[in-house]
N, C-alpha and C positions, 0 to 999 in steps of 0.2 A: 565330487563337489566339495565335501568336507575337507578332504586332504588338500585340495587346491586353496581353499580359504584359509587353511592353517599355515600356509607359507608366510614367512615374515615379509613385511612390506618393504623392508630395506635390509641390506647386509652391511655390517660395519666390521672392519678388521679390528678396530680397537673398541672394546665395550665402553659404554657410558659408565662413568663412576656412579656408584650408588647415590652419592651426595648430589649428583647432577640430574637425577631423575626428578620429574615433577610428581609431587605427592598429593594425592587426594584421599580423604578418609570419610567414612560413614559409620554411624552408630545408631542406637535406638532413637536418637533425636532426629535422625534423617530418614527414618522409615524402616530400618531393620527391626524385626520383631524381638530380637535379643542380641546382646553385644557379643556373645560367644559364637563365632562362625566356625562350625565344625568341618564343613566341606564346601568346595566351590567347583562348579563345572559350567560348561557352555554347551547348549544343545545346537543341533544343526541349523536351526532357524536363526541363531545368533544371540538368543537370550542367555544372560548369565543367571545362575542359580546358586543360592546360598542356603546351606542347611544350618539351622539354629535350634535351640531347645524350645522355641515357641513357634516352630513351623518352618516351611520352606519359602524363601523370598525370591521372587523373580525380578530381575533388574533389566531395564531397557535403556539405561544411560541417563534417564531423567527421573524416574521414580521406581519405587518398589511395589510389588503386588504380593500379598501374603496368601499362602495356601497352608491351612492347618487342619487339625482333625475335624472332619465333617462328613456327612453322608456322601457328598460328591467326591471327596478325595479318598475315602475308604481307609484313611490312616487310623491305626489303633491308638496313637498318641501323637501329640503335636511335636514332641521332641524328635528332631531329625539329626542323624549322625553321618549317614553315608549317601553319596550321590554318584551315579554312574550313567553315562550316556551310551546310546547305541544308534545304529543307522535307523532311517525312517523317523528321525526326530524323537526317539524314545528316551525317556528319563526314568531310571530306577531310583527309588528313595527308600532308604532303610533307617530305622530309628528305634526309639524306646518301645518296650513291651514286644519286641520282635516284629514291629510293624514293617511291612514290605509291600510297596505298591509300585505300579508302573503308570506313567503318564505318556500318552501318545496323542499328538494333536492337542485338542482341548479337553480330552476326556481322561479320567483316572480309572485304572483297573486294579482291583485287589489281587495280590499274589499270596501264596501260602505263607503264613506267618511262621516265625521261628520262636525259640524259647526265651531269648533275651535280647539285649541291645545289639543292633546290627552295626558293627564298626566299619565295615567295608563290603562292597559288592564288586566282585570281579567277574567279567564276562570274557571267557577265553576264545580262541580262534574257532572253536566248534560250537559256539553259542552256549556252552555249559556255564552254569552259575556257581561261583565259589563265594560263600558267605562267611565272613569273619565275625564271630559272635563273642560278645563279652562274657567271660567266665565259663563258656561252654565249649569253645573250640572252633573248628573249621568244618563247615558242611558243604558237601558237593551235591549239586542239584543238576542231574543230567538233562540235556535237551533232547526231546523226543520228536521234534519237528512240528511244524504248523503252530508254533507258539505254545506248545505243551511241554511240561517238564515232569520228570519222574520224581520219586520219593527221595528225600534227603539221605545222603550217605555221609556219616561222620568220619572224616579223615583224621582229625585231631579232636581230642576231648579233654575236658577237665583243665583247661587253660583259657587264657584270653588271647584270641587271635585278633590282630590289629589291621593287617593289610596283606594283600596278595599281589605279587608281581611276576611277570614272565620275562625271562631274558631272551636274547636274540636266537638262542638255540632251542627255545621252546620249553625250557625248564621252569617250573613253578617254585617260587620261594614265598614263605609266609613269615611275617613279623609277628612275634608273640611275646608275652611276658616271660617266656622261658627260653628266649633266644631265637635263632634263625632255624627254620625248617625248610627242607627241600623235598619235593615230591617226585618220585620216580615210579612209573608203572602203578600209579594209584596209591603208593605207600609213602608215608611221610617219615623222614629221618632228620634228626637234629644235627645241625652243623656245629660240631664242637669247637670251642675257642675259649681262651682265657682272658680275652680283652673286655668283654661286656657280658652282662646277664640278660638285659632286656633289649629287644629290637622293637622300637616303637614305630618304625616306618621303613618300608622297602619300596624301591622303584627301579625300573629298568634303566640301565646305562646305555647311552647311544653307541658306545664302543663295543663292550661285551660285559656280561655279568650283570650284577645288580649293585645299587647303592643302598647303604644301610644307615639309618639314623638310630643311634643307640643311647643308652644311659651314660656312655663313655665316648662321646664324639661321633664322627662320621667315618664310614668305612666303605671300601670297595671290595666286592667279592667277585673274582674273575672265573670262578668255577673250581679253582684249586686252592687259592690262598686269599687271605684278608690283608688289605693294605689300608692304612689310615689316609684319609684325604688331606689332612693338615694337622700337624702336631699341636697347633694352637687350640684345636677343638677338643683335645682330650680333657676329660673331666667336665665337659659340657654336655648336658642332656639334649640330644637332637630329636625333636619331635616330628620334623618334616625334612625330607631330602628329595629334591627333584632337579632334573637337568632341563634347561630351556632349549629352544630351537637353535641357539647359537653355541651350545656346548658349555654354557656357564652353569655351575652347580649352585643351587639355592638351598639354604639350610635354615629351618625354623628351630628355635630353641625354647626352653622353658623360661629362662630369665634374661636372656641376652638379645632378644629381638630376632631379626632376620639377618643372615649372613650370606655372602656370595663368594664363591671361588671362581676366579676368571684369570685372564692374562695379566691383569693388574694386581693379582694376589688375592688375599683374604680381606674382605671388607665387612663391617658390621653396620647395621642400620637399626636403631632402637628408638625408645621414647624420646630421647634427647634430640632426635632429628625429626620427630613428628609421627613415629609409629604409634598407633592407638594404645598398644599394650605390648610388653616384652614377651608375653607367652604366646607363641605362634601355634595355631591349631591346624591350619590348612594353607595350601599354596596352589595357584593355578596360573597358567599362561594363556591368554585369550587369543583369538584369531589374529589380532593386530599386533601381538607381541607385548601387550600390557601385562604386568605382573601383579596378580591379586594375592593379598596376604590376609588370611583370616586369623584374628587374634581373640583374646578374651575381652578386648575393649572395642571391638568393631572390626571393620574390614578396611584395608588400605590398598590403593592402586599406585604402583610405581610405573610411570610411563615416560616415554621419550616425548617430552613436550616440544613445541616449536622452539621455545627459548630455553637457554641454560644461563643461569646467573653466576657470575664470579664475584664473591664477596670476601669479607675478612676471614671467613672460614676456609677460603682457598689461599689465604696469605696476603690479601690486599692490606695496604697500610690503613685504609679507611673505606667505609662503604659509600660515602658521598663522593661520587666520581664526577670530575669536571671535564676530563679530556683523555683521549686514547690515541696511540700511535703504534703502527706496526713496525717492528724492527726485523732485522735478519735473524736467522737461526730459529724460526718459529717462536718468536717472542713478541709480547706486547709490552709497551710502556704505558702505564696507567697513572694518571695524575688525579689524586684525591685531595680532599680537604685536610687529610692527615699526612700527606706526603706522597712520594713517588714509589711505585711498585713495578717490578719486572715480573711478567706472567709468562710462563712457558706453557704452550699448548700442545707439546709433542705427546705427552702421556697424560691426557686430561689437563685441567687448568691448575697450575700450582704457582702461587705468587710469592715473591720475596720483596720485602720492603727495602728501599734504598736508604742507607744510613744517613742521618742528619738532613733529611729532606724536609721541605716546608710545604705549606698549602699550595698546590699546583693548579693553575688555571689554563695553561696552553702549552702545546708541544709542536715542534716542527723539526724536520731533518736538517742537519747542517751539512752543506756540500763538502766541507773539508773533513767530515766525519763527526760522529756523535749526534746529539739531539739538543736543540734549543729548548729550554724549559722556562716558561713564564710563570711567575708566582704571584700571590696576592699581596705579599708584604716585603719581598726581598728582591724585587726586580727580575732581571734576566739571568738565568743560570745556564750552564752547559753540562749535560750528562755524557760522560765518555768513560769507557773501560770500568764501569761500575761505580764511578764517583761523580759528585757534583762539584762544580766550581763556579765562582762568581764572575759575571761578565759585565753587566751594566746595572746601575741602580740610581737612586736619586742623588748620590754623591758624585757621580761621574757622567752625567749627561741625560738621565731620564727625568722627566717632569714629575713622575710619581713611580712608586715601586710596584704598582699593579699592572701586570702585563696579561691582557686577555686574548690576544691574537698575535701570531708570529708567522712571517712569510719570508723565506729567502728566495728572491726571484731569479729569473733566468740570467740576469746580468750580475748576480752576486750581491745585490743590495739586500740588506736585512731590514725588514719592516716590522714594527712593533705597534700594537694598538692597545689603548687603555683609556681611562676616564679623562685624560688630559690631551687627547688628540692622537695624531699619527706621527711616529718617529721613523726616519729613514737613516740607516747607517750604511754608506757605500763601502766598497772594498778599501777605499783610501782612508776610511775611519772617521771623517768629519760627520757630525750628527746634525740633521735638520728636522725641525718640528713643523708639522702642518696643523693648523687650527682653523676653526670657524671664523675667528676674528681677523686673522691676517692672510689667510689663503683661500677663503671661500668654502672650506670644508662644510658639508651640510650639518655636521654636528661633531662635538668633541669626544663623545663617549663611544669609542671604537670597540666593537666586539668581534668583527670578522674581517679578514683580509684574503684576497685571492688574486691570481694572475690569469688572464685569458690568453688565447693564442696570438693576439696582437701585441702582447706585452703591456696591456693596460692593467693597472692595479686597482682592484675593486675594494671599496671600503664600506663596511656595514656599521651603522651607528644606531643610537637610540632614537633618532629622528629621521632616518632615511638613508639613502645610498648615494655615494659619490664615486667617481673613478678618476684616476690620474692618467693623463696622456700627454706625453711630451712636456711634462712639468706643469701642465695646466689642470686645475681641479674643475671637473664638470659634475654637477649634481642632477639627480633624477627627480622629477616631480611625480610622486605616486598618490597625490590627493584623490585622483579620480578612481583609484583602485581601492575603494572602500576606506580611504584615509589611512592607508598603510604607512607605518613609521618605522618600527623596530625591524632592523635587518640582522638576524641572528647568524645566518650562514649562507654560503654560496655553493652551488654546484655548477661548474663550468664545463661546457661541451662545445664542440665546434659549431660556431654560428649562434650560440645562445648562452646566456647566463641565467641560471635559476637562482632565485633569492627566497630564502625562508624568512617570512615576516610575521607580524602580529595580526595579519588579515588574510593568511593563506600563503600560497607560494606564487611568486611573480616570475613570469618569463620575459626576459629582455632579448629582443631580436637584434643581432649585431648589424645586419645590413641596413636597417632603416631606423633603429632605435625604438621600435614599437614595443610597448609593454602590455602584457595580458595577465589577468589574475585567474588563478585556479583556487577558489576559496569557498566560502559558505554559499554565495549565490550560485556556484557551479556544482554544489552537491556535497562538499566536504562538511562534516558536522561541527567542526570547531574552527576557531580563528588562528590560533597561535601555533606555529611550527618552528622548531629550532634548527634542524639539520635535514639535508636532502642527500640520499645515497642511492645511486643507480646500481642495481645488481646485475648479474649475468643472465637473468631469466626474463628480462623485459619489464621490470618493475622499478618504481621509485619508492623508497622507504622514507617516511617522514617521522621524525621524533617530536614528542610533545609532552606537556605535563600530564596528559591523560592517556598515555600509552603510545604505541607505535602504530603507524598507519601505512598500509601498502596500497598503491594505485598503479594502474598500468601506465607504462611510459608512453606508449603510443596514444592512449586516451588523453593523457595530460597535454600532449601537443595538439591533439584534435580540439580539445576544449579551448586551449590558448589561441588556436587559429579560428575559432568560432564555428567549426564544423560539427561540434558536439555540444549539447546543452548541459548535460549532467555527467559527472564522473563517478565511476564505481569505486568503492574502497573496501578494504578489509582492516579490521581493528584487532590489535593484540594488546593484552594487558596481563595482570597477575594470573588470570585463569590459564594463560598459555605459557607459564613458566617464569615470567618476569618476577624477580623478588620485589620489585616496586614498579608501579605503572608510571611513576614520575621520571621521565627522561629530563636531563639537564641541558640548559642552553646558556647563551651569554658568554661562552668561552669556546675556543676552537683548537683542534677538531673535537666535537662532542659525539661524532659518529663516523665510522670508517668502514670501508670494505677491504678485507685482507686479500692477499694474492690468491688465496684458495677459494675466495668467493664468500667466506663467512663475513657477516656484518656484526659490528660491535657498537653498542650504544652506551653512553655514559648516563647512569641513572642515580637516583637518590639512595639506592641500595645495591651498589655494585655495578658490574658491567653486564648488560644483557646481550647475549650472543644468539644469533640464529643463522642456520645454514639453509639458504633458499633451496638447495638441492634436496635436503631432507624434507623440507616443507612440501616441496613439489611431490615427493614420493608419498608423503602422508595423504596429500590431496587426491592422489590417484588410486588409493586403496579401495578395493571393491568390498563393501560390507553388505550384509543382508538387510532387507527391508521386510517388515511384517505388518499385517493388518491386525491391530490390537482389538478392535471392537467394531460392531455394526449396530446402529440404533435405528429403530423405526419409531418416529415420533417420541424420542427420548427413552424408549424402551429397548434395552440391550437384548439382542437375540443371539442365538448360537449360529455363527456364520458357516460352521461346518455342516449344519443340517438344514438351514433355512435359506432357500433361494427364491422363494415366491414372495413378492411384496403385495399385500392386499391393496385393493383399489382405494380403501379408506385412508391409507397412509399418505400424509402430506409431506413429511420431511424424512430424508434418509441421511444419516450422519455416519461417516466412516473415519475412524481414528487409526492412525498408522504411525510408524516410527522406524527410523533407520538405526540399526543396531551397530553403530560405530562408537567406540568409547574413547577415541583420541580427542575429539572435539565435539561431543554430542550436542552441546548447546548451539553449535554453529552449523549443524547439518542443514542443508537446503533441499527443498522438495519441489517437485512438479507433479501434477496429476492430469489424468485424461479419462473421461468417462465415455468409452466407445458407445456410440448410439445417441450421444447427446453433444459432446464437445467435438468440434472440428480440429482444434489445436490444443497443444499442451497449455495448462494454466500454471504459471509460476506461483508457488505458495510461500516462498521465503522459508521462515522457520516454523510456520504453522503446521500442526500435525493433525488437523481435522479438516475434512472436506464435507460440505453439506449441499444437498440437492433438494429442491422443493418442487412439488407439483409436477413430477416427471410424467410425461404421457405414457400410455401402455406400450410395452415393448421389452426387448432384451438388452441388457447393458453389461459392460465389462469395465471394472475399475482398474486402471493402470497407474502404477506409481514408479517414480524414478527419483533417486537422491544423489547427493554429492557432498563432499567437503567443499568449503569455500574455494573458488577458483579452480576446482577440479573438474574432471569430465563427468557428465551425467552417467550414472550407473545403468546397467542393463535394465531395460523396461520389463517389469514383471506384472502379469495380470493377477491381482490379488483376490478379486471377488467378482463373480458373475451372477446376476440376478435378473428376474423378470418381474416387471410391474404389471399386475393383472388389471384388466379393464374394468371400469365400473359397469353396472347393469346397462346404463345408457350408452356405454362405449363398445359393447359387444356387437359383432358384425350382424348377427341375426336380428338383434334388437334394432340396430341402426337401419337394416333393410326394411323391417316391419314398420319402423317409425317413418321411414321415407315414404313407403307406400301409403301409410295412413295420412301423412302430411299432404301427399299428392291428392288423395281423395278429399281431404278437408279443403285444400286449396281449390280443387275443381268445383266443389259444392259452393264454396264461398264466392268463387268467380261467377257461377251461374246465378246465385242469389243476388250478387252485386249488380249483374247485368239487368236482372228483372227489376231490381230496385231503381236502377238508373232509368230504365224505360218508363216505369211508373212515375218517377219524379219528372221525367221529360214531359209526359202528358200533362201532369199537374202544372208544370211550369208553363207549357204552351197555353193552357187555359187561363192561368193567372196573367200571362203576358197579354192575351187577347182582351181580358177584362180591363187590365190596367191601360191597354192601348186605347180602348174605347173611352175610358174615363179621362185619359190624358187628352184625347181628341176633343171630348166635350168641354173639358176644362180649357183647352186651347181656344176652342170656339168662344167660350165664355170670356176668356181673357181678350180675345180679338174683339168681341162685342164691347167689352168694357173699355177697351182702348179706343173705340170709335164712337162711343155713346156717352152722352152727358148723364151723370148719375142722378141728377135732380129731376130733369125734365124728360129723360128717356129719348130725347132727340139726338140725332147725330151731333158729335162735338165738333170743335173747330178743326181738329186733325182730319176727321172723316170728311167734313165739308171741303177742306183744302184739296184732298185727293179727288173728290168728285168734281170740284170746280176745275181742277187741272185737266181732268179727262174731258170734261165738257168743252173747255176752252180749246184744247187740241183738236177735238172732233169738229168744232165749229169752224176753226181756221182751215182744217183740211177739206171740209165740205162747203166752205164759203157761206155758212149760215150765221145766224145771230141769236144770242140769248142775253137775258138781263140778270143783273145781280142787284139785290136790295139788302140794305142793312137797316134793321128795325131796332129802335131804341125806345124803352119805356120812359116816358117823360116824368121828370121830378121823382125819380125812384128813391133817391136818398131821403126825401120827405116821408115816403111810405115807411122806410126802415126806422126813421127817427120817430115818426108819429105812432106807428103801430108796433113794430119790432122787426128784427131780422127774420124771425120765423114767418111772420106775415109777408115779409118781403119775398121769402122763398116761395110761399104759396102763390103770391102774385105772379112771380116768374113762371110757375107751373101752369097757372091759369092762362097766361098769354101764350105759352108754348102749345097748350092744347088747342087754342083758337087758331094758331098758325097752322098746326098740323091738319086740323079739319078743313081750313080754308084752302090749303094747298092740295089737299086730297092725297098727294104722294109725300109721305113723311120724309122720304130721303131727300126731298128738295128743300127741306127746312133744317136749320141747325142752330144750336145755341152758340153764339159767337163768343160769349163771355160776359159774366155779370148779368146786366139787364139788356144786353144786345143780342139780336138774332140776325141770321142771314137767310135769304131765300133766292132760289134760281127760278127764272121764268122764261119760257120759250114761245109764248103765244103773242097775239096781237093786243092792241089797246093796253099797253103795259101800264100806262099811267092810271087809267080807269081801274085796272085790276088791283093795283096796290092801294089806290085811294079807297076802293071798296073795302079792302082789308082794314084800313085805318078807321073807316067809318064804323065797321062792325065792332071793333075794339072799343071805340069811344062810346058806343051805345050799349055795350054789354053790361050785365048786372054782376057786380063782384062782391055782393053782400055775403056770399058763402065764404069769401076769403076774409073779409073784414067788413063790419057794419059801416055803411056809408062810404065804402071805398069806391072811387071812380078812377079809371086809368085811361090815358091816351098814349099814342106812340108817335114818334117822328120817323119818317122813312126817307132814305136816300137811295136813288136808283142810278145805275150806269149800264151801258151797253158794252158788249164784248167787241163790237165793231170799232175799228180804229185804234185798238190797243195791241201791244206787242206781247203781253203776258196777262195771265189771270190776275197777277198781283196788281197790274196797272188798272184793271177793271175794278178790283176791290178798292183800290185807292180812290178811284173816281167816285165810287159809291159812297165812300166815307166822306169825301168832300161835299157831296150832295146832302148827306145827313147833317153835316155841320151847318150847311146853309139853311136846312129846315129848322134847326134849333135856333139859329140866329134870327130867323124870320118869325119866331114866335111859338114853335113846337106844334104838335098835332097837325103836322103838314106832311106833304109828299113833295120831294124835290127831285127833279130829273137832271142828271148831270148834262150840262150843255143846253138846257131848255129853260124857258121862262114860266112854264106851267107849274102851278102849285095848288094845293088844296088846303084849306084852313077851316077848322071848325072851332068855335069858341070865341 
């Protein structure tokens, strides 16, 4: 696995120049415990390790973690000098005071210490240890098996051994302060030479023999002879010498920084180019091909970044680049604010300034040969055969000397754009100017010109877009597209024209003229884009003042068609190798794709170049992922030993990282907790996953990572754990609890039934009592509704009912009965003379006489006020009621009021001859009126002349 991961992720025939590497540096301000980095290595899990005088620092691409002298590390001193890795993720650390320890997994194990500073630890093919000791020599520690080692055997003594290397034939070589030694059959012999005295570094050569870093340059020993690697290195003290996977030789020096010997020759990289310090102490090539350089001032990483910048250091006339054009013979023409440059990219990027050139804004190929050059102050020039010549300016046809866009169309017309409109010069030579005022151009400030497959000429201005077709100017209305105005550039493809604007990119559909926006509302994070370039990998590249953006070409069309709501993007800036994140616009072309597929962008600090093929390879690199820590309720545990999660834990946090160092900040993650998650959860750049209140059970945490737009790496199970159940979640407790609950529920149900039955009996008794009370009350109400409250006689309502029944019965039987209405005479005088209370007593007294006289109380009723009614079914009706009248007239009412005398008037009618009892009552009432008219205290019979009068 380790060997596979060490394979370079891309192969280049031509090495990248040292000046083209992307440089990153770290020192004690960034987390290193000390600025002197004595050794660098990488363990199988992907971590990088740095040995310093203040401990060993582990790096994950984001931050450092320090391991120094402590009971857990078993180090005798924090000063670390030597690092060596082995299989099974082992790391040997040697340092001051003879400290020698082994780390495996998350645990440190002490090894038998030596007598002095450990400069180097070498593990040979038989697992034997060779320890290079400062001032003591070389100790051999034989491997006995099962992790055990024998006593040290001193192969060299009384010198300082610096390093051990083994050549392809198995020979061992030792770098010492007394020269080079070779070991044969366990015996060390000095390799005599007159070229150097000290060998400070030795390493294996990929061809044969060993490479030597000495006090007098760098040498190659092939087993029989010494050869200098480069004569320029003589008299230079070489502290480090290593060969990378591509066969390039790297050399660290004491005062001259890092050097490299490759196909392009000898190159130096020192503090003037960004190296932290010129004294190089260590060197290492990581799994991805990144070169790590340890110095006295910190550590540096030289890596192949996505972007390489071409600046004045490469020969550009100026860093402020406005326009770029590819020429033949692997050359670029670069227009800058300081003039024109020709850049060759055959052997790296080397620029040459064109003599007597001016500030350049635009470039375009001339069909007759050469290149049209638009300037800011000198009009249109032509570059051909290495020279510039004047073509057009304000003195011979141009409205202004500023030329921002150039196009020679398919018909041979030359189009020029600037702040004063659009200029056309046909092959015949006559010049025509198109403006807003005279020709309907949408704006006069022209920044971009393009031709589509129909021959239409597209014009981008500061206020919108127009196109020319058959001599007619047609303008586009982009107000509904977020009020887009500035049109900085065009990308024309069959059927579509893409426009880079100040509100995103606009797609114009040729067949129907429909325009769509891909901008902020559709997911892009900024508004303003200058150029659109379509690469060979299915992406669109967009330049801006805030870096370069890459979107999927198919997604851009889907968004424009309305089939997709949001577009994905990838952002590149100075962290990806750009010398400046500010790409330039307002002149054309400010970005191009070369025939080889490389894309070039004009920026405020040179030309930013990117090879999508290389970026694709970087994205596909398979890097390790590791679980950094596991926390139970914020308490970090040892994940190598702890797999049981107590039931009391509410939150489990898992911190992880992908150990990719090309773009560590851009790594993307997804996680899945088997036993809990059904699907993968996308985490973006987040490096922690948290789970709360997990139910009891077994879980496995899976992690996968990738570089942006790359494929997801192989899924790795990083941690398996079991959440223990709480007491109440245990199965036996649950069964017992269920049985207990059933018992309680059964008892509760029985008690409830008994309670309900008891309540039912009480309720029935209560209902019975209340029913009787209601019945009595109803009877009382019935009685009250039919009884006069004052006299206790039936009231008018009751009498009407009884009269109606009697009338119906008499009619049905053919019988006859009589109705009498009795009125107390002069009753008002009684009320007035005595009082209403006496009046009420008088009424009661009359009622009592009537009830007694009638014998059947039901035959008498109080009709209302001082009036009463009676029914009578016997003979001698007149005599009957006249007797009543007489009894009342002769009664003593002194008990009611002293001196009170009362009489009554009575009217009688028969039921015979009437159609209803109402008619009978009416007839009786008429008879009563007659009795009152005739003097009162009388009895009148309806339809009869008989009457009785007293008084």
